[in-house]
C-alpha positions in Angstrom: 106.2 147.4 119.5 109.1 145.1 118.7 111.1 144.7 115.4 109.9 141.2 114.9 106.4 142.4 115.0 106.8 145.3 112.7 108.9 143.3 110.2 106.4 142.0 107.5 108.8 139.4 106.3 109.8 137.9 109.7 107.0 135.3 109.7 107.5 134.2 106.1 111.3 133.9 106.5 110.6 131.7 109.7 108.2 129.6 107.9 110.7 129.1 105.0 113.3 128.1 107.5 111.0 125.6 109.0 110.1 124.0 105.8 113.7 123.6 105.0 114.3 122.0 108.3 111.6 119.3 107.7 113.9 117.7 105.1 116.4 115.3 106.8 120.1 116.0 105.7 121.7 112.5 106.2 120.8 108.9 105.7 120.6 108.3 109.4 118.0 111.1 109.9 116.0 109.8 106.9 112.9 107.8 108.2 111.7 104.7 106.4 113.0 103.0 103.2 115.4 101.0 105.2 116.5 98.7 102.5 117.3 101.7 100.0 119.1 103.6 102.7 121.3 100.5 103.2 121.9 100.3 99.7 122.8 104.0 99.3 125.0 103.9 102.3 127.0 101.0 100.9 127.3 102.7 97.4 128.4 106.0 98.8 130.7 104.7 101.4 132.5 102.4 98.8 133.0 105.4 96.4 134.4 107.4 99.1 136.9 104.7 100.2 138.0 104.3 96.6 138.3 108.1 96.0 136.0 107.9 92.9 132.7 109.5 91.8 129.7 107.4 92.9 127.6 105.5 90.3 124.6 107.1 88.7 121.4 106.6 91.0 117.9 106.2 89.6 115.1 106.8 92.2 111.7 105.2 91.1 108.5 105.4 93.0 105.3 107.4 93.6 105.3 111.2 94.3 106.0 112.2 97.8 108.2 109.5 99.1 111.4 111.4 99.3 113.2 111.3 96.0 114.2 114.9 95.9 115.4 114.6 99.6 117.5 111.5 98.8 119.2 113.5 96.0 120.1 116.3 98.4 121.3 113.6 101.0 123.6 112.1 98.2 125.2 115.5 97.8 125.5 116.0 101.5 127.1 112.6 102.1 129.5 113.0 99.4 130.4 116.6 100.3 129.8 117.8 96.7 127.6 120.5 95.3 124.0 119.8 94.1 122.6 120.9 90.7 118.9 120.5 90.3 116.8 120.5 87.1 113.9 118.6 85.7 113.0 116.7 82.6 110.2 119.1 81.3 112.9 121.9 81.4 115.4 120.1 79.2 113.6 120.1 75.9 116.6 120.4 73.7 120.0 118.7 73.6 121.7 122.3 73.9 119.7 122.8 77.4 121.4 119.7 78.6 124.8 120.3 77.0 124.8 123.9 78.9 124.3 122.1 82.2 126.7 119.2 81.7 129.6 121.4 80.6 129.3 123.6 83.6 129.5 120.8 86.2 132.4 120.9 88.6 134.2 117.5 89.5 132.1 115.2 91.6 129.1 117.5 91.4 125.7 115.8 91.8 123.1 116.5 89.0 119.5 115.9 90.0 117.1 115.6 87.3 113.4 115.2 88.5 110.8 113.6 86.1 113.7 112.4 84.0 111.3 110.3 82.0 110.0 113.7 80.5 113.3 114.8 78.9 113.3 115.4 75.1 114.5 112.5 72.9 117.5 114.4 71.8 118.6 115.3 75.3 118.4 111.5 76.3 120.6 110.3 73.5 123.2 112.9 74.6 123.0 111.8 78.1 124.0 108.3 77.1 127.5 109.2 76.2 127.8 111.7 79.1 126.8 109.2 81.6 129.1 106.4 80.2 132.2 108.3 79.1 131.7 111.8 80.7 131.9 113.3 77.2 129.4 114.8 74.8 129.6 115.5 71.1 128.8 119.2 70.0 127.8 119.6 66.3 129.6 122.6 64.8 128.2 124.2 61.5 125.4 123.1 59.3 124.6 120.8 56.5 127.5 118.9 54.6 130.1 121.0 56.5 129.0 120.1 59.9 131.5 118.3 62.2 131.2 116.8 65.6 133.6 118.1 68.2 133.9 115.9 71.4 133.8 117.9 74.7 135.1 116.2 77.8 133.1 116.7 81.0 134.0 116.5 84.6 133.1 113.2 86.4 129.7 113.6 88.0 126.9 111.6 89.5 123.6 111.8 88.0 120.6 111.2 90.3 117.4 110.9 88.2 114.0 110.6 89.7 110.9 109.2 87.9 107.3 108.3 88.9 107.0 106.3 85.7 110.2 104.2 85.3 108.5 102.2 82.5 108.6 105.2 80.3 112.4 105.3 80.5 114.0 104.0 77.3 116.3 100.9 78.2 119.6 102.5 77.0 119.1 105.2 79.6 117.8 102.9 82.4 120.8 100.5 81.9 123.4 103.2 82.4 122.3 103.8 86.0 124.6 101.9 88.3 122.0 101.6 91.0 118.1 101.7 90.8 116.2 102.3 94.0 112.5 101.5 94.2 110.8 103.6 97.0 107.8 101.9 98.6 104.9 103.4 100.4 105.4 103.9 104.1 103.8 102.0 107.0 101.7 103.9 109.4 104.3 103.3 112.2 107.0 105.0 109.9 104.7 107.9 109.1 104.3 108.4 112.9 108.1 109.0 113.1 107.7 111.5 110.3 104.8 113.4 111.9 106.5 113.4 115.3 109.9 114.7 113.9 108.1 117.4 111.9 105.8 118.4 114.8 108.8 118.9 116.9 110.6 121.1 114.3 107.4 123.1 113.7 106.8 123.6 117.5 103.5 121.7 117.4 102.6 120.1 120.7 101.0 117.0 119.3 99.9 114.1 121.5 100.5 110.6 120.2 96.8 109.8 119.4 97.1 112.9 117.2 100.3 111.8 115.5 98.7 108.4 114.8 95.6 110.0 113.3 97.5 112.1 110.9 99.8 109.2 110.1 96.9 106.8 109.4 95.3 109.2 107.0 98.5 110.2 105.0 98.2 107.4 102.2 101.4 106.1 103.1 103.3 109.3 101.9 105.5 111.6 104.0 104.7 114.6 101.8 100.8 114.2 102.6 101.7 113.6 106.3 103.6 116.9 106.6 100.9 118.8 104.6 98.2 117.6 106.9 100.3 118.4 110.0 100.6 122.0 108.8 96.8 122.2 108.3 96.2 120.9 111.9 98.7 123.4 113.2 96.8 126.2 111.4 93.5 124.9 112.5 94.6 124.9 116.2 96.1 128.3 115.9 93.1 130.0 114.3 90.8 128.2 116.9 93.2 129.0 119.8 93.2 125.3 120.7 95.9 122.8 121.6 96.6 120.3 118.7 94.8 117.4 120.4 92.9 114.7 118.7 89.8 116.8 118.5 91.8 119.6 116.6 93.4 116.9 114.3 89.9 115.5 113.5 88.4 118.9 113.1 91.1 120.0 110.7 91.1 116.9 108.7 87.4 117.0 108.3 87.5 120.6 107.2 89.9 119.7 104.5 87.7 116.7 103.4 90.3 113.9 104.4 88.3 110.9 105.8 89.6 108.2 108.2 91.2 106.2 105.4 92.9 109.2 103.7 90.5 109.6 100.8 90.1 113.2 99.8 87.5 115.1 97.7 88.8 113.7 94.3 89.1 110.2 95.5 85.6 110.2 96.7 84.3 111.9 93.5 85.9 109.1 91.5 84.6 106.3 93.9 81.1 107.7 94.2 80.8 108.2 90.4 82.0 104.6 89.8 79.6 103.1 92.4 76.4 105.3 91.7 76.6 106.2 87.9 78.3 103.1 86.6 77.0 100.6 89.3 80.6 99.6 90.2 81.8 99.2 86.6 83.6 98.1 84.7 84.0 101.5 83.2 86.9 102.8 81.0 89.4 105.4 82.3 88.4 108.1 79.7 84.7 107.9 80.6 85.5 107.9 84.4 87.7 110.9 84.0 85.1 112.8 82.0 82.4 112.2 84.5 84.4 113.6 87.3 85.7 116.6 85.3 89.5 115.7 85.5 92.1 114.7 83.0 92.7 110.9 82.5 96.4 111.4 83.4 95.5 113.0 86.8 93.1 110.1 87.6 95.4 107.4 86.4 98.6 108.7 88.1 97.2 110.5 91.1 94.0 108.9 92.3 94.1 105.3 91.1 97.4 104.2 92.7 96.1 104.8 96.1 92.6 103.6 95.5 94.1 100.4 94.0 96.5 99.9 97.0 93.7 100.5 99.4 91.7 97.7 97.9 88.8 99.9 96.7 89.1 99.8 92.9 90.5 97.2 90.6 91.8 97.4 87.0 90.4 94.7 84.6 90.8 94.4 80.8 87.2 95.7 80.6 88.0 98.7 82.8 87.8 99.9 86.4 85.7 98.1 88.9 84.7 98.8 92.5 85.7 96.1 95.0 83.4 94.7 97.8 85.3 96.7 100.2 84.5 100.0 98.2 80.8 99.3 98.6 81.3 98.6 102.4 83.4 101.9 102.9 80.7 104.0 101.3 77.8 102.2 103.1 76.1 101.2 99.8 74.6 97.8 98.9 76.5 95.9 96.3 74.3 94.9 93.4 73.8 91.1 93.2 74.8 91.0 89.5 
């Protein structure tokens, strides 16, 4: 028996390597978001020619469109280290001070979900972004004094799915704000084809299109569905043809328009229990057993974009397209 077979970690190590390989490492490899790529290319090239640290960058858009990948590409393109953190992990100004004070010159600091940072940390970040300096309070009470601490110049890359929750003073300190858009099916086909080649999946063009068309305009979902198709074909000893693709997606409750179990639960509840609405978010969420935040931020954006649901001042309503998609007769009222 070979060493590769006896080593229990060989498979997992190879899988981790594959996962890392799915992320493009340069702007030229990055598929889609052509306008944002062009803007970033100009910003980074200009900074390199002038020998300065690039402006701070805010990446805004729904989950799964490549914000983390773009932050890695910024560090790669500038040839500087990348430090990664997240808003929920920075709940005190001291947490942020520890990170900022340890940055090396030119380092890229990526903060995911930056809108969820503590307010005290946000206020410290204002001065750090503008003057590369923070004020540290020493002592307590009447004898407390503020000691300035100089920071190495750095580039902050913030990512947010809720840019409207960012305070204006913080948003204004970003030199460039990129708004990421959902992908077209043709762009997702490039994403799936590239990932299939990296994962060693022999996927025909009709299978590539099938996965791309059910991926809700999101590369992360496309890559996840591709892995499930790969697993399905492996377990059933089949080639990853169109029948294997459809079999895998049916098994995982992903229909031809990309709706999953939770999407259908929301829509079927809206159509059958509330006659298409209008119904409030809280009532609808309670009826499907999910948190309002999950329905509002995860489910609704896709359903609205797909033309199946509409938000009105009175609540959520199902569109005529929703009734057609689910094969139900729309009430005359």
